[in-house]
C-alpha positions in Angstrom: 38.3 9.7 -0.8 35.0 11.3 -1.7 32.3 10.4 0.9 29.6 12.2 -1.1 29.6 9.5 -3.7 28.9 6.7 -1.2 26.1 8.5 0.7 22.6 7.5 0.0 19.8 10.1 -0.2 17.4 10.0 2.8 13.8 11.1 2.7 11.5 12.0 5.5 8.2 10.3 6.0 6.4 13.4 4.6 8.6 13.3 1.5 7.8 9.7 0.9 4.1 10.4 1.4 4.3 13.3 -1.2 6.2 11.0 -3.6 3.3 8.5 -3.5 0.6 11.1 -3.1 -0.7 9.6 0.1 -0.9 10.8 3.7 2.0 10.3 6.1 0.1 7.7 8.2 -0.1 5.4 5.1 3.7 5.4 4.9 3.9 4.6 8.7 1.5 1.7 8.1 3.7 0.4 5.3 6.7 0.7 7.6 4.9 -1.1 10.5 3.8 -3.9 8.1 7.4 -4.4 7.0 6.8 -3.3 3.4 9.4 -0.6 3.3 12.8 -0.3 5.1 13.7 2.7 7.2 16.6 4.1 9.2 16.3 5.5 12.7 19.2 6.9 14.7 19.6 5.4 18.1 17.7 7.5 20.7 15.9 9.6 18.0 12.3 9.5 17.1 13.0 10.7 13.5 12.5 8.1 10.9 14.2 8.3 7.5 13.8 6.3 4.3 16.4 5.5 1.6 15.3 7.0 -1.7 16.7 4.1 -3.7 14.7 1.6 -1.6 11.5 3.7 -1.9 11.9 3.7 -5.7 12.5 -0.1 -5.7 9.3 -0.5 -3.6 7.4 1.6 -6.2 8.7 -0.5 -9.1 7.8 -3.8 -7.4 4.3 -2.7 -6.4 3.0 -0.9 -9.5 1.9 -2.2 -12.8 0.6 -0.9 -16.1 -2.8 -1.6 -17.5 -1.4 -3.2 -20.8 -0.6 -6.8 -20.7 -0.7 -7.3 -17.0 -2.9 -10.2 -15.6 -4.0 -8.1 -12.7 -5.7 -5.6 -15.0 -8.1 -8.2 -16.4 -11.6 -8.1 -14.8 -12.7 -11.3 -13.1 -16.3 -12.3 -13.5 -18.2 -13.7 -10.5 -21.1 -16.0 -11.2 -23.9 -15.0 -8.9 -27.1 -16.9 -8.5 -30.5 -15.3 -7.8 -31.6 -15.7 -4.2 -34.5 -18.1 -3.6 -37.5 -16.5 -2.0 -40.3 -18.7 -0.6 -43.8 -17.9 -1.8 -45.3 -19.6 1.2 -44.3 -17.9 4.4 -44.3 -20.3 7.4 -45.5 -17.6 9.8 -47.8 -14.7 9.4 -46.5 -11.6 11.2 -49.0 -9.1 12.6 -48.3 -5.8 14.2 
């Protein structure tokens, strides 16, 4: 049996950061928030990420600018502030 075919490629935190072009602490924040899965050997401080799951995370969290609802600008109606012309108190220095 060929074990190589069943192995999944693992990336370090820095490799994932380079893949997304972010700093390594951003990847740690995603991990802490539960956005990406990771693997850590018992008793080890080294954290590794499955490349397939990282690519799935990318596919689920990116979008193109054509035809995507999120790309449309939302307009916010703003009203002008009301400023009183008669101040109630006169301030002196």
